[in-house]
N, C-alpha and C positions, 0 to 999 in steps of 0.2 A: 112503894115510895121510890121516888126518883133518886134521892140522895142516899149516901151511905155514910156511916159514922166510923171514925177510927181514932185511936188515941195517939196523939203526937205530944211527946214530952209529958204524958200523964194527964193532959187536958183534952176533952172532947172537941173535935173539930169537924166541921161538915165538909165533905169532899163530894161534889156533885158529879155523878157519872155521866149525866146528860146524854145517854145513849138515844133518848127519844128525839133529840135534835137532828139525828141523821148525820153524824159527823164522820162517817167512814171516809178515810183518806182517798180511797180509790174512786169515790163518787165525785169529788170536787178537789180542786187544787188551786194554789196561788197561781195567777196567770203568768207570772214571770215577765221577762223583758220582751217577750214576743208581742207584737202589736198586730192584731188582725185587721183586715180591711173593714171600714165602716159598713154597717148593714142598714140600708134604708128600709123603711116600712114596705115599700113596693117590692124590693128584692126579697124580703122575708115572706111576703105574701106569695110571690112567685115560687118560692121554695117550699111552700106548704103552709103558709099562714104565720102571722106574727102579731105582736101586741100593738094596739093603737095607743095614742098618747093618753086617751081617757083611761085605758086599761092600766097603763104604766103609772098614772098618777093616783089611781084608786088606793085609798088608805088601807093598811093592813089591820090586824087585830090589836096591835099596840099603838099608842099615840105616836104619830109621825114626828121625827126629829128633823126640823127644817130650819133654813136660814133664808132671809131675803123676802122679796115682795111676792106674795102668792099669785098676784095678777100679772107678773112679768110675762113677756111673750115667749121666753125660753125657760124650760125646766131642765135642770141637770140632776139626775138621780145617780147616786153612787152606791153600789153594793160592795161591802168591804169585810175582810176578816182581820181581826186585830193581831193575828200572828203572821200576816202576810208581809214580807219585806218590801214588796212592790207597792203595797198600800202605804207603808211607812214612807217610802221614797216620794210617792205622789203628794202626801201631806206635808212633807218637808220642803220639797222643791217646787211644787206647782200650786198647791192649795192657797197659801198665803196671798200670792199675787192675784189668783183667780178670785178670791174672796174680796180683796180690796177693790179690784177693778170692775167686777161684775155683780157679786152678791150685794156688797155694801152700797152700790150705786143704784140698786133696784132693777138692774137689767136681767137678772137671773134669779129664779126661785130654786134653791138647792134643797134636795131631799137626801138624807143619809139613811141607808138601811143595812141592817146586820146580815151577814152571810158567813157565819162562823165555820171555820174549817179546823176540826180537831177539838178535843175536849178542853184544852187550855183556852182556846179562842171562845168557846161556848161559855166557860166560866167567867171570863173577862167581860163578855157581852152582857151577861146577867148582872155582874157587879156594876157596870156602867149604867144599867137601867135602874140600879138601886140608889144611886146618888140623887140629890135634888135636881129637878129638871134644868135649872139654870147652870148646873155644872156638868151636864151630860156630855157636851162636846169637848170640854176641857179634859174630862176623864178619858174619853176616847183618844184624843190626840196625845195624852200622856202615855197611855198604853202603847200606842204606835211608836212614839219617840223613844220609849224605854223598853223595847222588846227584849233586849238582852238581859234585863233584870228579872224577867218573870216567865218568858217563853221556854218551855221544855216539853219533852214527850209526855211526861207525867204531870198532872195538874199540881201546881204549887200554890195552895191557897194563901199561905203566909205572904209570898211575894206578890200575889195579885192584890191582897188586902192593902199592902203598903202603897200601891198605886192610888187606891181610892180613899185611903185614910185621910189624906189632906183635904178632901172635899166634904168632911163632916160626917162620914159614915163610921160608926163605932163597930167594934168587932162582933158584938152580939147581933147587931142589926145585919152585918155582913153575912155571918153564918146562917142566920135565919133566911136571908134573902136568896141564898144559893139554892134553897128548896122552895122558892116561891113558884107554885105551879102555874099561876097565871102568866108570869114572865116566861117560864120554860116553854109552856104550850104556845105562847104568842111568838116567841123567837122561832120555834119549830115551824109555825105557819108562815112567818115572814120568809124564811129560807125556802120552804116548799113553793111558795108563790113566786119567789125569785126564779126558781128552776122553771116554773111554768112560763115565765116571761123571757126565758132563754139564757139565764145566768148559769154558768157552769164553773166559773173561776173568778178569782178576785185579783185586782179590782175590775169590776165591770161598770162602765159609765154609760148612761143614756143621756144624750142631748136631744131633747124632745124624743123623736122615735129612732134616732140614729144611735147605733151602739158601737162602743169601743171596748175592747177587752185587753188588758195589759197595761204596759207603761205608756201613758199618754203625756206628751210634753205640753207645756203651757201654750206653745205656738199652735200645736194641733188642736188643743181644746178651744182656743180662740177662733180658729177657722170653723170649727163645728158650730160654735155659738153664733158667729156672725152669719153663717149660712142658714141656721135655723131661724134667726131673727128676720132675715130677708124673706124667708118662706112663710113666716107667720102672718096670719090675717092682720091687716092694719085697721086699728079702731078709729 
């Protein structure tokens, strides 16, 4: 069994170890403020191969969490960890304007994928998958915005539950969900596939086949989107 049970205040609580998700800190890390140079598909191929847009857009084992027009000429894929402070900064400072100007206008199809780093991030990722589909993004953004309330070296299920409680998930369903093997295995595969696509830290953002790792400003993101739009085949 993946989960382990322990008594907290006399009541049984589920604390998921989530070791199967491969959350060893030395394997992946939050990308921090460093911004690497964008990697074009051609450069990746010249360096030994890289993913095509078709490979990047291929759905994983869990239902994809997306926003915007799926037929848009530009696809933006974000890999994020809910414990990453630079993911929090991106979603506080960049994402609202990006969503308003590009996702909501049909210019960009946005795909969000989990890349949990650490057991706390893994537990939160599971919890976000357990709320109703229409609340998934709101739960993720709340986890990011309120990291100080729940992020710690040791998993704090009570603090994590408080984040998702407002989205209609009761405690019994939450405790059961932390041991949902379908979600656990699915998140493990999403993360492993992310590694295969070249993701090693968060946030990692693909704009079509071009990759940025780390703190991406709104201005940089716009330049990438506009360049990808110009390069896209015109219908």
